PAFITOR-416522 format. One record per residue: residue number from 1; x, y, z of N, C-alpha, C in turn; residue in one letter. Coordinates in Angstrom, 2 decimals, padded with zeros to 5 digits. Layout:
REM residues N
[voke NUM, [X, Y, Z], [X, Y, Z], [X, Y, Z], A],
...
END
This chain:
REM residues 206
[voke 1, [-019.49, -045.81, 028.75], [-018.56, -045.25, 027.84], [-017.25, -045.58, 028.23], M],
[voke 2, [-017.10, -045.70, 029.76], [-015.72, -045.98, 029.99], [-015.09, -047.35, 029.34], G],
[voke 3, [-016.04, -048.25, 029.57], [-015.73, -049.60, 029.50], [-015.44, -049.86, 027.87], R],
[voke 4, [-016.19, -049.04, 026.88], [-016.08, -049.24, 025.66], [-014.62, -048.56, 025.18], T],
[voke 5, [-014.29, -047.40, 025.71], [-013.18, -046.83, 025.38], [-012.12, -047.79, 025.75], S],
[voke 6, [-012.01, -048.45, 027.05], [-011.08, -049.36, 027.63], [-011.02, -050.56, 026.48], D],
[voke 7, [-011.82, -051.08, 025.99], [-011.73, -052.02, 025.11], [-011.13, -051.66, 023.88], A],
[voke 8, [-011.30, -050.51, 023.08], [-010.64, -050.23, 022.31], [-008.85, -049.78, 022.28], K],
[voke 9, [-008.74, -049.37, 023.54], [-007.44, -049.21, 024.04], [-006.67, -050.34, 023.99], D],
[voke 10, [-007.54, -051.36, 024.89], [-006.87, -052.88, 024.86], [-006.57, -053.43, 023.52], K],
[voke 11, [-007.44, -053.29, 022.75], [-007.52, -054.16, 021.13], [-006.12, -053.40, 020.42], I],
[voke 12, [-006.03, -052.06, 020.68], [-004.89, -051.42, 020.08], [-003.48, -051.76, 020.64], L],
[voke 13, [-003.59, -052.07, 022.01], [-002.31, -052.45, 022.76], [-001.95, -053.85, 022.50], E],
[voke 14, [-003.07, -054.41, 022.43], [-002.87, -055.97, 022.08], [-002.25, -056.19, 020.44], A],
[voke 15, [-002.79, -055.50, 019.52], [-002.46, -055.67, 018.25], [-000.93, -055.16, 018.05], A],
[voke 16, [-000.63, -054.02, 018.63], [000.67, -053.28, 018.55], [001.76, -054.41, 018.96], R],
[voke 17, [001.44, -054.95, 020.06], [002.51, -055.92, 020.80], [002.39, -057.03, 020.01], S],
[voke 18, [001.28, -057.65, 019.41], [001.42, -059.02, 018.65], [001.91, -058.67, 017.27], L],
[voke 19, [001.70, -057.45, 016.39], [002.44, -057.06, 015.55], [004.28, -057.03, 015.69], I],
[voke 20, [004.53, -056.42, 016.56], [005.86, -056.05, 016.94], [006.49, -057.62, 017.06], E],
[voke 21, [005.75, -058.49, 017.63], [006.39, -059.81, 018.06], [006.28, -060.70, 016.77], L],
[voke 22, [005.31, -060.77, 016.12], [005.08, -061.74, 015.13], [004.63, -061.31, 013.76], R],
[voke 23, [004.65, -059.98, 013.58], [004.08, -059.50, 012.20], [002.60, -059.40, 012.30], G],
[voke 24, [002.15, -058.86, 010.82], [000.58, -058.50, 010.82], [-000.06, -060.01, 010.14], Y],
[voke 25, [000.48, -060.49, 009.09], [-000.17, -061.53, 008.32], [-000.58, -062.84, 008.91], S],
[voke 26, [000.31, -063.14, 010.27], [-000.27, -064.29, 010.86], [-001.19, -064.07, 011.86], A],
[voke 27, [-001.60, -062.90, 011.98], [-002.57, -062.62, 013.27], [-004.02, -062.68, 012.84], L],
[voke 28, [-004.97, -063.05, 013.65], [-006.22, -063.18, 013.23], [-006.95, -062.45, 014.34], G],
[voke 29, [-008.17, -061.95, 013.76], [-009.16, -061.04, 014.78], [-009.41, -061.83, 016.23], V],
[voke 30, [-009.40, -063.11, 016.09], [-009.91, -063.93, 017.59], [-008.62, -064.00, 018.22], A],
[voke 31, [-007.45, -064.02, 017.72], [-006.20, -063.99, 018.53], [-005.98, -062.44, 019.34], E],
[voke 32, [-006.47, -061.69, 018.53], [-006.04, -060.15, 018.96], [-007.08, -059.86, 020.15], I],
[voke 33, [-008.23, -060.18, 019.82], [-009.53, -060.23, 020.99], [-009.05, -060.85, 022.20], C],
[voke 34, [-008.74, -062.15, 021.95], [-008.21, -063.07, 023.25], [-007.20, -062.52, 023.90], K],
[voke 35, [-006.31, -061.86, 023.14], [-004.88, -061.19, 024.00], [-005.26, -059.83, 024.62], T],
[voke 36, [-006.46, -059.23, 023.98], [-006.92, -057.97, 024.64], [-007.97, -058.24, 025.65], A],
[voke 37, [-008.68, -059.50, 025.81], [-009.28, -059.61, 026.66], [-010.63, -059.13, 026.48], G],
[voke 38, [-011.11, -058.98, 025.51], [-012.40, -058.52, 024.94], [-013.03, -059.40, 024.05], V],
[voke 39, [-014.46, -059.29, 024.03], [-015.26, -060.20, 022.87], [-014.99, -059.56, 021.71], P],
[voke 40, [-015.04, -060.62, 020.63], [-014.85, -060.30, 019.07], [-015.82, -059.10, 018.77], K],
[voke 41, [-017.19, -059.00, 019.13], [-017.93, -058.04, 019.01], [-017.56, -056.78, 019.20], G],
[voke 42, [-016.60, -056.66, 019.65], [-015.90, -055.36, 020.45], [-014.76, -054.78, 019.39], S],
[voke 43, [-014.31, -055.84, 018.75], [-013.30, -055.51, 017.63], [-014.18, -054.70, 016.54], F],
[voke 44, [-015.26, -055.36, 016.11], [-015.95, -054.80, 014.75], [-016.91, -053.49, 015.35], Y],
[voke 45, [-016.95, -053.39, 016.52], [-017.49, -052.05, 016.92], [-016.51, -050.94, 016.51], Y],
[voke 46, [-015.36, -051.18, 016.81], [-014.42, -050.15, 016.66], [-013.66, -050.16, 015.39], F],
[voke 47, [-013.32, -051.16, 014.72], [-012.63, -051.44, 013.69], [-013.42, -052.22, 012.36], F],
[voke 48, [-013.54, -051.77, 011.15], [-014.12, -052.34, 010.16], [-013.42, -053.72, 009.59], E],
[voke 49, [-012.12, -053.63, 009.82], [-011.28, -054.57, 009.33], [-010.06, -054.83, 010.03], S],
[voke 50, [-009.37, -055.98, 009.75], [-008.11, -056.16, 010.46], [-006.94, -054.93, 009.95], K],
[voke 51, [-007.41, -054.62, 008.72], [-006.27, -053.62, 008.13], [-006.76, -052.46, 008.45], E],
[voke 52, [-007.93, -051.97, 008.89], [-008.26, -050.81, 009.61], [-007.59, -050.62, 011.10], A],
[voke 53, [-007.64, -051.78, 011.55], [-006.83, -051.75, 012.99], [-005.28, -051.69, 012.89], L],
[voke 54, [-004.84, -052.20, 011.65], [-003.43, -051.79, 011.42], [-002.80, -050.49, 011.63], A],
[voke 55, [-003.94, -049.84, 010.54], [-003.90, -048.25, 010.25], [-003.89, -047.76, 011.42], L],
[voke 56, [-004.57, -048.07, 012.35], [-004.88, -047.14, 013.83], [-003.68, -047.45, 014.43], A],
[voke 57, [-003.04, -048.68, 014.50], [-001.66, -048.92, 015.37], [-000.64, -048.12, 014.86], V],
[voke 58, [-000.43, -048.20, 013.61], [000.37, -047.41, 012.63], [000.51, -045.97, 013.17], I],
[voke 59, [-000.76, -045.24, 013.33], [-000.93, -043.95, 013.39], [-000.46, -043.67, 014.67], D],
[voke 60, [-001.21, -044.59, 015.70], [-000.61, -044.47, 017.06], [000.92, -044.57, 017.45], E],
[voke 61, [001.33, -045.39, 016.65], [002.95, -045.47, 017.01], [003.58, -044.45, 016.38], Q],
[voke 62, [003.10, -043.86, 015.17], [003.78, -042.67, 014.61], [003.63, -041.41, 015.38], W],
[voke 63, [002.43, -041.42, 015.91], [002.30, -039.96, 016.95], [003.00, -039.96, 018.09], A],
[voke 64, [003.29, -041.07, 018.52], [004.41, -041.05, 019.79], [005.91, -041.05, 019.08], T],
[voke 65, [006.10, -041.54, 018.11], [007.60, -041.42, 017.43], [007.62, -039.91, 017.20], Q],
[voke 66, [006.76, -039.41, 016.36], [006.91, -038.01, 015.77], [007.02, -037.33, 017.12], R],
[voke 67, [006.33, -037.10, 018.09], [006.75, -036.54, 019.27], [008.09, -036.54, 019.81], E],
[voke 68, [008.59, -037.83, 019.78], [010.11, -037.93, 020.52], [011.00, -037.34, 019.43], N],
[voke 69, [010.91, -037.54, 018.00], [011.59, -037.00, 017.12], [011.63, -035.35, 017.32], W],
[voke 70, [010.42, -034.92, 017.27], [010.38, -033.44, 017.30], [011.22, -032.94, 018.54], N],
[voke 71, [010.85, -033.52, 019.80], [011.70, -033.30, 020.98], [013.24, -033.37, 020.68], R],
[voke 72, [013.70, -034.26, 020.26], [015.17, -034.19, 019.97], [015.59, -033.52, 018.86], V],
[voke 73, [015.02, -033.37, 017.69], [015.49, -032.76, 016.45], [015.27, -031.50, 016.42], L],
[voke 74, [014.39, -030.89, 017.54], [014.29, -029.44, 017.58], [014.80, -028.93, 018.84], H],
[voke 75, [015.67, -029.70, 019.51], [016.18, -029.37, 020.82], [017.40, -028.24, 021.01], G],
[voke 76, [017.96, -028.25, 021.80], [018.91, -026.68, 021.92], [020.40, -027.20, 021.41], D],
[voke 77, [020.76, -028.47, 021.35], [022.06, -029.18, 020.92], [022.46, -028.57, 019.43], E],
[voke 78, [023.79, -028.47, 019.19], [023.90, -028.37, 017.86], [023.41, -029.25, 016.96], E],
[voke 79, [023.06, -028.88, 015.68], [022.26, -029.93, 014.76], [022.97, -031.14, 014.67], P],
[voke 80, [024.26, -031.37, 014.80], [024.79, -032.68, 014.39], [024.36, -033.77, 015.62], L],
[voke 81, [024.62, -032.94, 016.66], [024.40, -033.68, 018.05], [022.99, -034.13, 018.33], L],
[voke 82, [022.11, -033.30, 017.53], [020.54, -033.75, 017.95], [020.53, -034.75, 017.14], R],
[voke 83, [021.25, -035.16, 015.95], [021.15, -036.45, 015.13], [021.67, -037.79, 016.02], L],
[voke 84, [022.77, -037.44, 016.60], [023.26, -038.42, 017.59], [022.37, -038.86, 018.62], R],
[voke 85, [021.79, -037.60, 019.05], [020.67, -038.21, 020.41], [019.58, -039.12, 019.73], Q],
[voke 86, [019.24, -038.71, 018.50], [018.06, -039.32, 018.02], [018.76, -040.93, 017.75], L],
[voke 87, [019.75, -041.22, 017.46], [020.45, -042.49, 017.22], [020.62, -043.27, 018.52], F],
[voke 88, [020.95, -042.34, 019.37], [021.41, -042.91, 020.91], [019.95, -043.45, 021.37], E],
[voke 89, [018.90, -042.65, 021.36], [017.57, -043.07, 021.95], [016.83, -044.34, 021.21], E],
[voke 90, [017.23, -044.26, 019.88], [016.71, -045.20, 018.92], [017.48, -046.62, 019.34], T],
[voke 91, [018.70, -046.49, 019.87], [019.33, -047.80, 020.31], [018.68, -048.07, 021.47], A],
[voke 92, [018.66, -047.03, 022.59], [018.03, -047.42, 023.93], [016.80, -048.22, 023.83], T],
[voke 93, [015.97, -047.73, 023.03], [014.59, -048.39, 022.81], [014.61, -049.79, 022.39], A],
[voke 94, [015.52, -049.86, 021.48], [015.76, -051.42, 020.77], [016.40, -052.35, 021.96], Q],
[voke 95, [017.25, -051.75, 022.84], [017.81, -052.58, 024.13], [016.82, -052.91, 025.12], R],
[voke 96, [015.99, -051.81, 025.31], [015.06, -051.95, 026.33], [013.78, -053.13, 025.72], T],
[voke 97, [013.60, -053.06, 024.54], [012.63, -054.10, 024.10], [013.31, -055.46, 024.36], G],
[voke 98, [014.64, -055.38, 023.77], [014.99, -056.93, 023.86], [015.36, -057.48, 025.28], Q],
[voke 99, [015.51, -056.67, 026.29], [015.41, -056.92, 027.79], [013.94, -057.49, 027.98], E],
[voke 100, [013.13, -056.86, 027.61], [011.91, -057.21, 027.91], [011.27, -058.52, 027.39], T],
[voke 101, [011.58, -058.46, 026.04], [010.96, -059.86, 025.38], [012.07, -060.82, 024.86], C],
[voke 102, [013.54, -060.72, 024.94], [014.38, -061.27, 024.53], [014.73, -061.47, 023.15], G],
[voke 103, [014.13, -060.47, 022.44], [014.81, -060.31, 021.08], [014.64, -058.73, 020.61], T],
[voke 104, [015.24, -058.40, 019.68], [015.18, -057.04, 019.09], [014.12, -056.87, 018.32], V],
[voke 105, [013.17, -056.20, 018.40], [011.89, -056.12, 017.77], [011.90, -055.19, 016.42], S],
[voke 106, [012.80, -054.45, 016.39], [012.98, -053.54, 015.14], [012.11, -052.51, 014.96], G],
[voke 107, [012.22, -051.85, 013.81], [011.02, -050.65, 013.64], [009.80, -051.19, 013.09], C],
[voke 108, [008.64, -051.22, 013.73], [007.58, -051.47, 013.26], [007.17, -050.80, 011.77], M],
[voke 109, [007.46, -049.86, 011.44], [007.35, -049.27, 010.49], [008.17, -049.98, 009.30], F],
[voke 110, [009.52, -050.32, 009.51], [010.36, -051.06, 008.61], [009.76, -052.47, 008.40], G],
[voke 111, [009.42, -053.13, 009.70], [008.79, -054.47, 009.25], [007.75, -054.45, 008.66], N],
[voke 112, [006.79, -053.60, 008.71], [005.50, -053.75, 008.06], [005.80, -053.28, 006.65], L],
[voke 113, [006.89, -052.64, 006.17], [007.06, -052.15, 005.02], [007.54, -053.61, 004.09], T],
[voke 114, [008.24, -054.14, 004.69], [008.76, -055.52, 004.35], [007.85, -056.72, 004.21], L],
[voke 115, [006.72, -056.57, 005.10], [006.13, -057.63, 004.98], [004.60, -057.27, 004.36], E],
[voke 116, [004.30, -056.02, 004.07], [003.02, -055.77, 003.41], [003.04, -054.64, 002.32], L],
[voke 117, [004.22, -054.14, 002.14], [004.15, -053.11, 000.98], [003.67, -053.55, -000.45], S],
[voke 118, [003.90, -054.80, -000.81], [003.21, -055.39, -001.89], [001.76, -056.15, -001.95], N],
[voke 119, [001.18, -055.71, -000.42], [000.08, -056.61, -000.30], [-001.25, -055.76, -000.18], Q],
[voke 120, [-000.87, -054.57, 000.52], [-002.13, -053.53, 000.71], [-001.70, -052.31, 000.25], T],
[voke 121, [-002.23, -051.86, -000.59], [-001.90, -050.34, -001.01], [-002.07, -049.25, 000.19], E],
[voke 122, [-003.10, -049.41, 000.86], [-003.49, -048.06, 001.65], [-002.40, -048.13, 002.68], V],
[voke 123, [-001.86, -049.33, 003.58], [-000.78, -049.31, 004.37], [000.45, -048.97, 003.66], I],
[voke 124, [000.82, -049.35, 002.25], [002.17, -048.70, 001.75], [002.16, -047.23, 001.80], R],
[voke 125, [000.67, -046.70, 001.38], [000.71, -045.32, 001.43], [001.06, -044.67, 002.73], G],
[voke 126, [000.39, -045.03, 003.61], [000.59, -044.60, 005.09], [001.99, -044.74, 005.50], R],
[voke 127, [002.63, -046.00, 005.16], [003.82, -045.93, 005.73], [005.10, -045.05, 004.62], L],
[voke 128, [004.86, -044.80, 003.62], [005.62, -043.79, 002.58], [005.34, -042.49, 003.12], Q],
[voke 129, [004.16, -042.17, 003.53], [003.93, -040.86, 004.35], [004.66, -040.46, 005.47], E],
[voke 130, [004.94, -041.53, 006.19], [005.60, -041.49, 007.48], [007.04, -041.29, 007.32], I],
[voke 131, [007.66, -042.19, 006.42], [009.27, -042.08, 006.04], [009.34, -040.69, 005.37], F],
[voke 132, [008.32, -040.29, 004.67], [008.59, -038.79, 003.91], [008.69, -037.75, 005.13], E],
[voke 133, [007.78, -037.90, 006.22], [007.71, -037.10, 007.30], [009.25, -037.23, 007.93], A],
[voke 134, [009.74, -038.25, 008.37], [010.96, -038.55, 008.78], [012.18, -037.87, 008.17], Q],
[voke 135, [011.92, -038.14, 006.64], [013.07, -037.39, 006.16], [012.90, -035.84, 006.04], V],
[voke 136, [011.92, -035.31, 005.98], [011.39, -033.88, 006.34], [012.25, -033.35, 007.53], D],
[voke 137, [012.11, -034.13, 008.64], [012.42, -033.68, 009.93], [014.09, -033.72, 009.88], M],
[voke 138, [014.65, -034.76, 009.48], [015.88, -034.75, 009.34], [016.74, -033.67, 008.38], V],
[voke 139, [015.95, -033.33, 007.37], [016.52, -032.48, 006.29], [016.59, -031.10, 006.85], Q],
[voke 140, [015.70, -030.80, 007.71], [015.63, -029.57, 008.45], [016.97, -029.25, 009.36], E],
[voke 141, [017.15, -030.63, 010.04], [018.47, -030.47, 010.81], [019.79, -030.38, 010.16], V],
[voke 142, [019.77, -031.13, 008.97], [020.92, -031.26, 008.03], [021.03, -029.78, 007.51], I],
[voke 143, [019.84, -029.06, 007.04], [020.22, -027.89, 006.22], [020.72, -026.89, 007.42], E],
[voke 144, [020.26, -027.07, 008.79], [020.83, -025.94, 009.71], [022.51, -026.31, 009.87], T],
[voke 145, [022.91, -027.75, 009.86], [024.22, -028.10, 009.68], [025.13, -027.18, 008.83], A],
[voke 146, [024.37, -027.56, 007.38], [025.17, -027.04, 006.26], [025.09, -025.34, 006.32], V],
[voke 147, [024.14, -024.97, 006.65], [024.32, -023.38, 006.97], [025.52, -022.74, 008.03], E],
[voke 148, [025.69, -023.91, 008.90], [026.56, -023.73, 010.00], [028.15, -023.82, 009.37], R],
[voke 149, [028.04, -024.47, 008.51], [029.26, -025.08, 007.85], [029.83, -026.46, 008.56], G],
[voke 150, [028.93, -027.26, 009.20], [029.09, -028.36, 010.05], [029.12, -029.70, 008.98], D],
[voke 151, [028.49, -029.38, 008.03], [028.28, -030.75, 007.11], [028.37, -030.13, 005.51], A],
[voke 152, [028.81, -031.03, 004.70], [028.80, -030.65, 003.24], [027.89, -031.78, 002.49], R],
[voke 153, [027.18, -031.42, 001.77], [026.42, -032.43, 001.12], [025.87, -031.66, -000.33], V],
[voke 154, [025.58, -032.57, -001.25], [025.29, -031.69, -002.63], [023.86, -031.53, -002.41], A],
[voke 155, [023.10, -032.28, -002.12], [021.57, -032.00, -001.81], [020.96, -032.46, -000.32], D],
[voke 156, [020.32, -031.77, 000.49], [020.09, -032.07, 001.91], [019.03, -033.09, 001.87], T],
[voke 157, [018.01, -033.10, 000.70], [017.02, -033.86, 000.72], [017.78, -035.34, 000.50], R],
[voke 158, [018.53, -035.65, -000.60], [019.31, -036.90, -000.70], [019.80, -037.29, 000.52], D],
[voke 159, [020.48, -036.28, 001.27], [021.19, -036.60, 002.42], [020.44, -036.94, 003.60], A],
[voke 160, [019.31, -036.42, 003.75], [018.21, -036.84, 004.95], [017.66, -038.23, 004.58], A],
[voke 161, [017.61, -038.41, 003.27], [017.14, -039.81, 003.12], [017.86, -040.83, 003.29], R],
[voke 162, [019.27, -040.43, 002.97], [020.28, -041.32, 003.31], [020.39, -041.66, 004.73], A],
[voke 163, [020.42, -040.60, 005.48], [020.42, -040.90, 006.89], [019.25, -041.93, 007.64], V],
[voke 164, [018.07, -041.29, 007.09], [017.01, -042.26, 007.57], [017.13, -043.60, 006.95], V],
[voke 165, [017.57, -043.83, 005.81], [017.70, -044.90, 005.21], [018.58, -046.04, 006.12], A],
[voke 166, [019.76, -045.17, 006.35], [020.84, -045.97, 007.18], [020.34, -046.23, 008.68], Q],
[voke 167, [019.62, -045.35, 009.34], [018.88, -045.85, 010.53], [018.01, -046.87, 010.54], L],
[voke 168, [017.19, -046.92, 009.33], [016.23, -047.96, 009.12], [016.92, -049.13, 009.01], E],
[voke 169, [018.02, -049.40, 008.15], [018.80, -050.53, 007.86], [019.48, -051.14, 009.00], G],
[voke 170, [020.12, -050.14, 009.72], [020.99, -050.79, 010.83], [019.96, -051.41, 012.07], Q],
[voke 171, [018.50, -050.95, 012.21], [017.79, -051.30, 013.20], [017.28, -052.82, 012.59], V],
[voke 172, [017.21, -052.80, 011.23], [016.83, -054.12, 010.62], [017.85, -055.22, 010.85], L],
[voke 173, [019.30, -054.83, 010.89], [020.41, -055.63, 011.02], [020.28, -055.94, 012.49], F],
[voke 174, [019.95, -054.96, 013.43], [020.00, -055.37, 015.05], [018.82, -056.39, 015.13], A],
[voke 175, [017.93, -056.30, 014.32], [016.68, -057.35, 014.40], [017.05, -058.72, 013.78], K],
[voke 176, [017.82, -058.57, 012.70], [018.10, -059.87, 012.20], [019.19, -060.79, 012.82], L],
[voke 177, [020.24, -060.00, 013.59], [021.02, -060.61, 014.38], [020.63, -060.40, 015.92], Y],
[voke 178, [019.75, -059.80, 016.00], [019.23, -059.88, 017.64], [020.42, -059.56, 018.44], N],
[voke 179, [021.08, -058.41, 018.03], [022.12, -057.72, 018.43], [021.95, -056.40, 018.28], N],
[voke 180, [021.98, -055.41, 019.35], [021.93, -053.91, 019.29], [023.10, -053.49, 019.25], T],
[voke 181, [024.22, -054.00, 019.22], [025.75, -053.52, 018.57], [025.61, -053.19, 017.32], A],
[voke 182, [024.77, -053.83, 016.55], [024.62, -053.13, 015.06], [024.48, -051.79, 014.81], Q],
[voke 183, [023.86, -051.29, 016.03], [023.52, -049.95, 016.17], [024.42, -048.81, 016.54], L],
[voke 184, [025.71, -049.55, 016.78], [026.86, -048.61, 017.28], [027.60, -047.82, 016.05], D],
[voke 185, [027.53, -048.12, 014.76], [027.84, -047.45, 014.01], [027.09, -046.30, 013.07], V],
[voke 186, [025.97, -045.92, 013.75], [025.10, -045.12, 013.35], [025.68, -043.55, 013.23], L],
[voke 187, [026.28, -043.15, 014.17], [026.98, -041.94, 014.46], [028.07, -041.52, 013.31], W],
[voke 188, [028.98, -042.75, 013.44], [030.21, -042.47, 012.44], [029.71, -042.59, 011.10], L],
[voke 189, [028.79, -043.42, 010.54], [028.17, -043.54, 009.44], [027.52, -042.12, 009.00], N],
[voke 190, [026.63, -041.75, 009.92], [026.16, -040.57, 009.87], [027.34, -039.22, 009.26], C],
[voke 191, [028.03, -039.27, 010.11], [029.08, -038.07, 009.72], [029.70, -038.40, 008.54], L],
[voke 192, [030.15, -039.69, 008.09], [030.53, -039.66, 006.59], [029.66, -039.64, 005.56], A],
[voke 193, [028.20, -039.72, 005.77], [027.22, -039.47, 004.74], [027.13, -038.01, 004.80], L],
[voke 194, [027.32, -037.24, 005.76], [027.34, -035.81, 005.72], [028.48, -034.98, 005.42], L],
[voke 195, [029.56, -035.65, 005.26], [030.79, -035.30, 004.95], [031.14, -034.15, 006.16], G],
[voke 196, [030.98, -034.65, 007.42], [031.03, -033.75, 008.68], [032.22, -034.58, 009.56], A],
[voke 197, [032.80, -034.01, 010.64], [033.38, -034.31, 011.43], [032.74, -034.20, 012.89], Q],
[voke 198, [032.90, -035.17, 013.80], [032.52, -034.83, 015.12], [032.47, -033.59, 015.66], A],
[voke 199, [031.47, -032.99, 016.21], [031.54, -031.53, 016.76], [032.47, -031.61, 018.07], P],
[voke 200, [033.01, -030.57, 018.17], [034.07, -030.26, 019.35], [033.56, -030.65, 020.55], A],
[voke 201, [032.16, -030.55, 020.95], [031.69, -030.72, 022.19], [031.50, -032.39, 022.33], K],
[voke 202, [030.95, -033.06, 021.08], [031.07, -034.47, 021.15], [032.50, -035.07, 021.18], D],
[voke 203, [033.38, -034.52, 020.86], [034.96, -034.96, 020.86], [035.28, -034.87, 022.37], V],
[voke 204, [035.20, -033.76, 022.90], [035.29, -033.62, 024.47], [034.76, -034.52, 025.35], A],
[voke 205, [033.46, -034.72, 024.95], [032.69, -035.75, 026.05], [033.32, -037.18, 025.67], A],
[voke 206, [033.92, -037.55, 024.73], [034.52, -038.97, 024.33], [035.32, -039.37, 025.52], A],
END
């Protein structure tokens, strides 16, 4: 039992790494198994198709990201500073990835959206669910900021969607230019989107 469980983990890890580096469409089951160091039969024992594997990789990635986002966005800082921490941790993760493999990997969800949204409906649906969940989480923070008088927006849902879109877009630019400096504007852009000024605590720390 231990060996079969280990094989599944190896397949998932290999697929995640390969998808981040090269995307989904160019990958074959044989390459994934070779990278994972498992026989091809093991793949079909755990996954009925490459699409099923992609969904499992997406779900695993989202479980990790959701935990991180919850930790940051439900933290003790003022609401706007929670958003800033989210941006900073995103930038740190992209820089770490660049140092490891030499290129900015970008966001797996954004990369797959660009690559697959018009090709496979089930993956498109799963990615939509993830982005809507991200918007939900950011909206909750913005609502708290509005209640405190820290932000002024006409519609908190639209504002949350704009913040998530801005984050996703700048990560895309960082990948395109292979330059994490593209992420430096996230905080100021967020303040502009929310009609907000930097919190006093943030100004004092600058």
